[in-house]
LOKOLTI-784120 format. One record per residue (C-alpha): residue number from 0; residue in one letter; x, y, z. Coordinates in steps of 0.25 Angstrom, whole numbers. Last residue first. Example, Ala and Ser with C-alpha at 12.3 -4.5 7.8 and 13.67 -1.06 7.14 Angstrom:
2
+------+------+-------+-------+-------+
| resi | resn |    c1 |    c2 |    c3 |
+------+------+-------+-------+-------+
|    1 |    S |    55 |    -4 |    29 |
|    0 |    A |    49 |   -18 |    31 |
+------+------+-------+-------+-------+
END
This chain:
406
+------+------+-------+-------+-------+
| resi | resn |    c1 |    c2 |    c3 |
+------+------+-------+-------+-------+
|  405 |    X |    55 |    70 |    95 |
|  404 |    X |    56 |    86 |    98 |
|  403 |    X |    71 |    83 |    87 |
|  402 |    X |    63 |    76 |    77 |
|  401 |    X |    48 |    85 |    77 |
|  400 |    X |    57 |    97 |    76 |
|  399 |    X |    64 |    92 |    65 |
|  398 |    X |    52 |    89 |    59 |
|  397 |    X |    44 |   102 |    57 |
|  396 |    X |    31 |   101 |    55 |
|  395 |    X |    24 |   107 |    44 |
|  394 |    X |    19 |    96 |    36 |
|  393 |    X |    11 |    89 |    49 |
|  392 |    X |     5 |   102 |    53 |
|  391 |    X |     0 |   104 |    38 |
|  390 |    X |    -7 |    90 |    39 |
|  389 |    X |   -14 |    93 |    51 |
|  388 |    X |   -20 |   104 |    46 |
|  387 |    X |   -23 |   102 |    31 |
|  386 |    X |   -33 |    88 |    34 |
|  385 |    X |   -46 |    97 |    40 |
|  384 |    X |   -45 |   104 |    26 |
|  383 |    X |   -46 |    91 |    18 |
|  382 |    X |   -53 |    85 |    27 |
|  381 |    X |   -63 |    97 |    25 |
|  380 |    X |   -60 |    93 |     9 |
|  379 |    X |   -64 |    79 |    13 |
|  378 |    X |   -77 |    82 |    24 |
|  377 |    X |   -83 |    90 |    11 |
|  376 |    X |   -81 |    81 |    -1 |
|  375 |    X |   -88 |    68 |     9 |
|  374 |    X |  -101 |    78 |    12 |
|  373 |    X |  -102 |    82 |    -3 |
|  372 |    X |   -98 |    69 |   -11 |
|  371 |    X |  -110 |    61 |     1 |
|  370 |    X |  -119 |    73 |    -3 |
|  369 |    X |  -119 |    72 |   -18 |
|  368 |    X |  -121 |    58 |   -16 |
|  367 |    X |  -132 |    59 |   -11 |
|  366 |    X |  -137 |    48 |    -1 |
|  365 |    X |  -151 |    49 |     5 |
|  364 |    X |  -156 |    46 |    21 |
|  363 |    X |  -170 |    50 |    26 |
|  362 |    X |  -174 |    48 |    41 |
|  361 |    X |  -187 |    39 |    41 |
|  360 |    X |  -201 |    44 |    41 |
|  359 |    X |  -201 |    54 |    31 |
|  358 |    X |  -209 |    68 |    28 |
|  357 |    X |  -203 |    73 |    42 |
|  356 |    X |  -210 |    81 |    51 |
|  355 |    X |  -224 |    73 |    56 |
|  354 |    X |  -217 |    61 |    50 |
|  353 |    X |  -205 |    62 |    62 |
|  352 |    X |  -194 |    58 |    61 |
|  351 |    X |  -189 |    40 |    62 |
|  350 |    X |  -174 |    39 |    62 |
|  349 |    X |  -173 |    22 |    56 |
|  348 |    X |  -174 |    23 |    40 |
|  347 |    X |  -165 |     9 |    39 |
|  346 |    X |  -162 |    10 |    24 |
|  345 |    X |  -160 |    23 |    25 |
|  344 |    X |  -154 |    26 |    37 |
|  343 |    X |  -145 |    14 |    34 |
|  342 |    X |  -139 |    22 |    23 |
|  341 |    X |  -139 |    32 |    27 |
|  340 |    X |  -129 |    27 |    39 |
|  339 |    X |  -120 |    23 |    30 |
|  338 |    X |  -118 |    34 |    20 |
|  337 |    X |  -114 |    42 |    33 |
|  336 |    X |  -106 |    29 |    40 |
|  335 |    X |   -99 |    29 |    24 |
|  334 |    X |   -99 |    43 |    21 |
|  333 |    X |   -92 |    46 |    38 |
|  332 |    X |   -82 |    35 |    34 |
|  331 |    X |   -79 |    42 |    20 |
|  330 |    X |   -76 |    56 |    28 |
|  329 |    X |   -68 |    49 |    39 |
|  328 |    X |   -59 |    40 |    32 |
|  327 |    X |   -56 |    53 |    22 |
|  326 |    X |   -53 |    60 |    35 |
|  325 |    X |   -42 |    49 |    40 |
|  324 |    X |   -38 |    52 |    24 |
|  323 |    X |   -36 |    68 |    28 |
|  322 |    X |   -29 |    68 |    37 |
|  321 |    X |   -20 |    58 |    34 |
|  320 |    X |   -18 |    63 |    19 |
|  319 |    X |   -13 |    77 |    27 |
|  318 |    X |    -4 |    69 |    38 |
|  317 |    X |     3 |    64 |    23 |
|  316 |    X |     0 |    76 |    13 |
|  315 |    X |     7 |    85 |    25 |
|  314 |    X |    18 |    75 |    28 |
|  313 |    X |    23 |    77 |    12 |
|  312 |    X |    18 |    91 |    10 |
|  311 |    X |    29 |    93 |    22 |
|  310 |    X |    40 |    84 |    14 |
|  309 |    X |    43 |    70 |    19 |
|  308 |    X |    59 |    69 |    16 |
|  307 |    X |    64 |    58 |    29 |
|  306 |    X |    64 |    69 |    39 |
|  305 |    X |    49 |    72 |    35 |
|  304 |    X |    44 |    59 |    38 |
|  303 |    X |    52 |    60 |    51 |
|  302 |    X |    46 |    71 |    55 |
|  301 |    X |    31 |    68 |    53 |
|  300 |    X |    32 |    52 |    59 |
|  299 |    X |    36 |    61 |    71 |
|  298 |    X |    26 |    69 |    73 |
|  297 |    X |    16 |    60 |    68 |
|  296 |    X |     7 |    62 |    83 |
|  295 |    X |     7 |    78 |    80 |
|  294 |    X |     1 |    74 |    65 |
|  293 |    X |    -9 |    64 |    71 |
|  292 |    X |   -13 |    75 |    82 |
|  291 |    X |   -15 |    83 |    70 |
|  290 |    X |   -21 |    75 |    63 |
|  289 |    X |   -30 |    70 |    73 |
|  288 |    X |   -35 |    86 |    74 |
|  287 |    X |   -38 |    85 |    62 |
|  286 |    X |   -48 |    74 |    63 |
|  285 |    X |   -56 |    80 |    73 |
|  284 |    X |   -56 |    92 |    63 |
|  283 |    X |   -64 |    83 |    53 |
|  282 |    X |   -74 |    83 |    62 |
|  281 |    X |   -76 |    96 |    65 |
|  280 |    X |   -75 |    95 |    50 |
|  279 |    X |   -87 |    86 |    50 |
|  278 |    X |   -95 |    89 |    59 |
|  277 |    X |   -93 |   104 |    49 |
|  276 |    X |   -98 |    98 |    39 |
|  275 |    X |  -112 |    93 |    49 |
|  274 |    X |  -115 |   105 |    49 |
|  273 |    X |  -114 |   111 |    34 |
|  272 |    X |  -119 |    96 |    31 |
|  271 |    X |  -131 |   101 |    41 |
|  270 |    X |  -133 |   112 |    35 |
|  269 |    X |  -133 |   109 |    20 |
|  268 |    X |  -143 |   100 |    21 |
|  267 |    X |  -152 |   110 |    30 |
|  266 |    X |  -150 |   118 |    17 |
|  265 |    X |  -155 |   110 |    10 |
|  264 |    X |  -168 |   105 |    16 |
|  263 |    X |  -172 |   118 |    20 |
|  262 |    X |  -171 |   122 |     5 |
|  261 |    X |  -178 |   109 |     1 |
|  260 |    X |  -191 |   112 |    11 |
|  259 |    X |  -188 |   129 |     6 |
|  258 |    X |  -190 |   125 |   -10 |
|  257 |    X |  -204 |   117 |    -7 |
|  256 |    X |  -214 |   123 |   -13 |
|  255 |    X |  -203 |   127 |   -24 |
|  254 |    X |  -198 |   116 |   -28 |
|  253 |    X |  -210 |   109 |   -31 |
|  252 |    X |  -216 |   121 |   -39 |
|  251 |    X |  -229 |   128 |   -37 |
|  250 |    X |  -233 |   134 |   -52 |
|  249 |    X |  -244 |   146 |   -52 |
|  248 |    X |  -256 |   143 |   -63 |
|  247 |    X |  -260 |   159 |   -66 |
|  246 |    X |  -246 |   164 |   -70 |
|  245 |    X |  -240 |   158 |   -83 |
|  244 |    X |  -246 |   142 |   -87 |
|  243 |    X |  -237 |   140 |   -98 |
|  242 |    X |  -224 |   149 |   -94 |
|  241 |    X |  -225 |   143 |   -79 |
|  240 |    X |  -227 |   129 |   -84 |
|  239 |    X |  -213 |   132 |   -89 |
|  238 |    X |  -208 |   138 |   -77 |
|  237 |    X |  -214 |   126 |   -68 |
|  236 |    X |  -207 |   115 |   -78 |
|  235 |    X |  -194 |   119 |   -74 |
|  234 |    X |  -195 |   122 |   -59 |
|  233 |    X |  -201 |   108 |   -59 |
|  232 |    X |  -189 |   100 |   -64 |
|  231 |    X |  -185 |    97 |   -52 |
|  230 |    X |  -199 |    88 |   -50 |
|  229 |    X |  -194 |    77 |   -64 |
|  228 |    X |  -207 |    72 |   -66 |
|  227 |    X |  -214 |    82 |   -62 |
|  226 |    X |  -227 |    82 |   -53 |
|  225 |    X |  -237 |    92 |   -59 |
|  224 |    X |  -248 |    96 |   -49 |
|  223 |    X |  -260 |   104 |   -54 |
|  222 |    X |  -267 |   112 |   -46 |
|  221 |    X |  -281 |   114 |   -37 |
|  220 |    X |  -285 |   123 |   -27 |
|  219 |    X |  -295 |   129 |   -29 |
|  218 |    X |  -306 |   117 |   -28 |
|  217 |    X |  -319 |   112 |   -34 |
|  216 |    X |  -327 |   100 |   -28 |
|  215 |    X |  -332 |    88 |   -32 |
|  214 |    X |  -327 |    84 |   -47 |
|  213 |    X |  -312 |    94 |   -44 |
|  212 |    X |  -311 |    83 |   -31 |
|  211 |    X |  -316 |    71 |   -38 |
|  210 |    X |  -305 |    71 |   -48 |
|  209 |    X |  -293 |    76 |   -37 |
|  208 |    X |  -295 |    64 |   -28 |
|  207 |    X |  -292 |    66 |   -14 |
|  206 |    X |  -278 |    69 |    -6 |
|  205 |    X |  -276 |    72 |     8 |
|  204 |    X |  -268 |    80 |    12 |
|  203 |    X |  -263 |    86 |    29 |
|  202 |    X |  -258 |    76 |    38 |
|  201 |    X |  -250 |    64 |    26 |
|  200 |    X |  -245 |    78 |    19 |
|  199 |    X |  -240 |    84 |    31 |
|  198 |    X |  -234 |    73 |    36 |
|  197 |    X |  -225 |    69 |    26 |
|  196 |    X |  -224 |    54 |    23 |
|  195 |    X |  -236 |    53 |    12 |
|  194 |    X |  -247 |    44 |    18 |
|  193 |    X |  -257 |    43 |    12 |
|  192 |    X |  -270 |    39 |    14 |
|  191 |    X |  -286 |    33 |     6 |
|  190 |    X |  -300 |    35 |     5 |
|  189 |    X |  -305 |    48 |    15 |
|  188 |    X |  -316 |    51 |    11 |
|  187 |    X |  -318 |    66 |     8 |
|  186 |    X |  -332 |    80 |    11 |
|  185 |    X |  -328 |    91 |     5 |
|  184 |    X |  -335 |   101 |    14 |
|  183 |    X |  -332 |   116 |     9 |
|  182 |    X |  -330 |   124 |    21 |
|  181 |    X |  -340 |   135 |    26 |
|  180 |    X |  -340 |   150 |    25 |
|  179 |    X |  -347 |   158 |    38 |
|  178 |    X |  -363 |   156 |    40 |
|  177 |    X |  -368 |   167 |    26 |
|  176 |    X |  -358 |   155 |    18 |
|  175 |    X |  -346 |   154 |    13 |
|  174 |    X |  -341 |   144 |     6 |
|  173 |    X |  -332 |   132 |     6 |
|  172 |    X |  -315 |   130 |     2 |
|  171 |    X |  -306 |   127 |    13 |
|  170 |    X |  -309 |   115 |    14 |
|  169 |    X |  -317 |   104 |    24 |
|  168 |    X |  -314 |    91 |    21 |
|  167 |    X |  -323 |    80 |    26 |
|  166 |    X |  -322 |    66 |    30 |
|  165 |    X |  -325 |    55 |    26 |
|  164 |    X |  -318 |    40 |    33 |
|  163 |    X |  -313 |    30 |    18 |
|  162 |    X |  -302 |    25 |    26 |
|  161 |    X |  -301 |    31 |    40 |
|  160 |    X |  -295 |    44 |    46 |
|  159 |    X |  -289 |    46 |    59 |
|  158 |    X |  -290 |    61 |    59 |
|  157 |    X |  -276 |    64 |    63 |
|  156 |    X |  -271 |    49 |    56 |
|  155 |    X |  -279 |    50 |    42 |
|  154 |    X |  -273 |    65 |    41 |
|  153 |    X |  -257 |    57 |    46 |
|  152 |    X |  -259 |    48 |    35 |
|  151 |    X |  -265 |    59 |    23 |
|  150 |    X |  -277 |    55 |    18 |
|  149 |    X |  -282 |    51 |     4 |
|  148 |    X |  -297 |    57 |     0 |
|  147 |    X |  -308 |    52 |    -8 |
|  146 |    X |  -316 |    66 |    -9 |
|  145 |    X |  -334 |    63 |    -5 |
|  144 |    X |  -343 |    74 |   -15 |
|  143 |    X |  -350 |    62 |   -19 |
|  142 |    X |  -349 |    50 |   -11 |
|  141 |    X |  -335 |    43 |   -14 |
|  140 |    X |  -332 |    29 |   -23 |
|  139 |    X |  -318 |    21 |   -18 |
|  138 |    X |  -304 |    30 |   -19 |
|  137 |    X |  -294 |    19 |   -13 |
|  136 |    X |  -282 |    25 |    -5 |
|  135 |    X |  -269 |    24 |    -5 |
|  134 |    X |  -258 |    35 |    -3 |
|  133 |    X |  -247 |    30 |     7 |
|  132 |    X |  -230 |    33 |     7 |
|  131 |    X |  -232 |    46 |    -2 |
|  130 |    X |  -222 |    53 |   -12 |
|  129 |    X |  -221 |    42 |   -21 |
|  128 |    X |  -233 |    44 |   -26 |
|  127 |    X |  -242 |    37 |   -30 |
|  126 |    X |  -254 |    38 |   -24 |
|  125 |    X |  -253 |    52 |   -30 |
|  124 |    X |  -256 |    49 |   -45 |
|  123 |    X |  -268 |    39 |   -39 |
|  122 |    X |  -273 |    52 |   -31 |
|  121 |    X |  -275 |    60 |   -42 |
|  120 |    X |  -276 |    73 |   -33 |
|  119 |    X |  -286 |    82 |   -21 |
|  118 |    X |  -277 |    86 |   -13 |
|  117 |    X |  -287 |    91 |     1 |
|  116 |    X |  -275 |    98 |    11 |
|  115 |    X |  -281 |    92 |    25 |
|  114 |    X |  -285 |   101 |    37 |
|  113 |    X |  -288 |    93 |    49 |
|  112 |    X |  -297 |    94 |    58 |
|  111 |    X |  -303 |    86 |    71 |
|  110 |    X |  -317 |    88 |    74 |
|  109 |    X |  -318 |    72 |    72 |
|  108 |    X |  -313 |    71 |    57 |
|  107 |    X |  -312 |    86 |    52 |
|  106 |    X |  -302 |    90 |    39 |
|  105 |    X |  -300 |   101 |    36 |
|  104 |    X |  -296 |   108 |    21 |
|  103 |    X |  -288 |   112 |     8 |
|  102 |    X |  -290 |   108 |    -3 |
|  101 |    X |  -280 |   105 |   -14 |
|  100 |    X |  -282 |    99 |   -30 |
|   99 |    X |  -275 |    94 |   -39 |
|   98 |    X |  -273 |    92 |   -53 |
|   97 |    X |  -264 |    82 |   -59 |
|   96 |    X |  -250 |    80 |   -67 |
|   95 |    X |  -240 |    68 |   -66 |
|   94 |    X |  -226 |    66 |   -66 |
|   93 |    X |  -224 |    78 |   -78 |
|   92 |    X |  -211 |    78 |   -86 |
|   91 |    X |  -214 |    65 |   -95 |
|   90 |    X |  -225 |    76 |  -100 |
|   89 |    X |  -218 |    87 |  -105 |
|   88 |    X |  -223 |   100 |   -99 |
|   87 |    X |  -228 |   110 |  -107 |
|   86 |    X |  -239 |   103 |  -113 |
|   85 |    X |  -242 |    96 |  -101 |
|   84 |    X |  -245 |   109 |   -92 |
|   83 |    X |  -252 |   114 |  -103 |
|   82 |    X |  -262 |   102 |  -101 |
|   81 |    X |  -261 |   101 |   -87 |
|   80 |    X |  -266 |   117 |   -87 |
|   79 |    X |  -277 |   115 |   -97 |
|   78 |    X |  -284 |   103 |   -87 |
|   77 |    X |  -283 |   113 |   -73 |
|   76 |    X |  -288 |   125 |   -82 |
|   75 |    X |  -302 |   121 |   -73 |
|   74 |    X |  -296 |   123 |   -60 |
|   73 |    X |  -290 |   139 |   -62 |
|   72 |    X |  -284 |   144 |   -52 |
|   71 |    X |  -275 |   130 |   -52 |
|   70 |    X |  -260 |   130 |   -46 |
|   69 |    X |  -251 |   122 |   -55 |
|   68 |    X |  -243 |   113 |   -44 |
|   67 |    X |  -226 |   107 |   -49 |
|   66 |    X |  -219 |    95 |   -41 |
|   65 |    X |  -232 |    90 |   -35 |
|   64 |    X |  -232 |    88 |   -21 |
|   63 |    X |  -231 |    74 |   -15 |
|   62 |    X |  -221 |    66 |   -24 |
|   61 |    X |  -211 |    78 |   -24 |
|   60 |    X |  -212 |    84 |   -10 |
|   59 |    X |  -208 |    69 |    -3 |
|   58 |    X |  -199 |    64 |   -14 |
|   57 |    X |  -192 |    77 |    -9 |
|   56 |    X |  -193 |    78 |     4 |
|   55 |    X |  -187 |    62 |     4 |
|   54 |    X |  -174 |    69 |    -3 |
|   53 |    X |  -173 |    81 |     8 |
|   52 |    X |  -175 |    71 |    18 |
|   51 |    X |  -164 |    61 |    12 |
|   50 |    X |  -156 |    71 |     8 |
|   49 |    X |  -159 |    78 |    23 |
|   48 |    X |  -153 |    65 |    30 |
|   47 |    X |  -140 |    62 |    17 |
|   46 |    X |  -133 |    74 |    22 |
|   45 |    X |  -136 |    69 |    37 |
|   44 |    X |  -130 |    55 |    35 |
|   43 |    X |  -120 |    60 |    28 |
|   42 |    X |  -116 |    72 |    38 |
|   41 |    X |  -116 |    62 |    49 |
|   40 |    X |  -109 |    52 |    42 |
|   39 |    X |   -97 |    63 |    39 |
|   38 |    X |   -98 |    67 |    55 |
|   37 |    X |   -99 |    53 |    60 |
|   36 |    X |   -85 |    50 |    50 |
|   35 |    X |   -77 |    61 |    54 |
|   34 |    X |   -82 |    61 |    70 |
|   33 |    X |   -75 |    46 |    68 |
|   32 |    X |   -64 |    51 |    61 |
|   31 |    X |   -59 |    60 |    73 |
|   30 |    X |   -62 |    50 |    82 |
|   29 |    X |   -54 |    41 |    74 |
|   28 |    X |   -41 |    52 |    75 |
|   27 |    X |   -43 |    56 |    89 |
|   26 |    X |   -44 |    42 |    92 |
|   25 |    X |   -31 |    39 |    84 |
|   24 |    X |   -23 |    53 |    88 |
|   23 |    X |   -24 |    48 |   103 |
|   22 |    X |   -20 |    32 |   101 |
|   21 |    X |    -6 |    39 |    95 |
|   20 |    X |    -7 |    30 |    83 |
|   19 |    X |     1 |    18 |    79 |
|   18 |    X |   -14 |    11 |    75 |
|   17 |    X |   -10 |    19 |    58 |
|   16 |    X |   -22 |    23 |    51 |
|   15 |    X |   -22 |    36 |    49 |
|   14 |    X |    -5 |    36 |    51 |
|   13 |    X |    -3 |    24 |    41 |
|   12 |    X |   -13 |    32 |    32 |
|   11 |    X |    -5 |    45 |    33 |
|   10 |    X |     8 |    37 |    30 |
|    9 |    X |     1 |    29 |    18 |
|    8 |    X |    -4 |    43 |    12 |
|    7 |    X |    12 |    49 |    15 |
|    6 |    X |    18 |    37 |     9 |
|    5 |    X |    11 |    40 |    -7 |
|    4 |    X |     1 |    27 |    -5 |
|    3 |    X |     2 |    15 |   -16 |
|    2 |    X |    18 |     8 |   -13 |
|    1 |    X |    13 |    10 |     4 |
|    0 |    X |     1 |     1 |     0 |
+------+------+-------+-------+-------+
END
């Protein structure tokens, strides 16, 4: 092996791996190495958790919400606008397009009120959305003016709703009489239940059939919802539709709705990355201290090497390599431990999260190659800087003075 390595690298490996070092120096080096491994592993796991949360939230948003929503002030123009949209955007770019209606109201059961949003959609297509953990219903014959509804599991648990139960919805739309305002009352029948995993959705949202709703009731809140095959082209398609439809049809983009959420997740990831990078820096300074002790321990070796003709640059290279190799062991060891923890958490989710706060039941994790590369590069760069001081100190020692003292 000695034939294939420069003497500086060979001796650096001997200094690091040799069991004949002073016990105190060896203990300090081991502690510094363990600290660096844990710091890098923590940085890796935290980045994976934040990335996992971002991906889960994005998947829920893209699955349960439209990518583009066009508000209709003239309901009778709905089919005409859909035709214009299909002419403006290639059919290959559109995953689905449908008319929906939204109605806010209040459900009362046993004297317990619950504010809800009734959304009239194509139930069949919604039941196939990936964002739902569960969306099951059975549409049977209904009485006149009764709407079939699919209820969220949280609302079901809150009010104790059972299948085929009959309820009434008091809407914010109504009529005025000499005795005051009377809300419109819509009779409902529960035909199924859904679960999205998002607490607010499962508690406050109910679905009904758009065809039945539009036949029996008139709503002022109509919209056309588009889902695109590539959701990240929504801005581009929005500009096209704005030019085609004009200002009379307000268009909302999913990226605009959720810009603050994704900005917050990004800032949180950057903030945690900076904090944990400082922790890695502290661990590397511990390695720097261990290397300074190694230089002090090996003063005699340095003097002998210089007496045999080694230059200051070669001594600098020797101790720089020793510190850098030690740092690399810590960095790659930390990445290995971090990736191992991530794989365990992804295969065996054991950290349960409160459903009222988070859109997932267990802590999500996701590894991205770019994150691992960034962590590796940043920690290696810091380790390069940390190794310079002890190497410089070793190269500046006076061999004659050291030999005279010994």
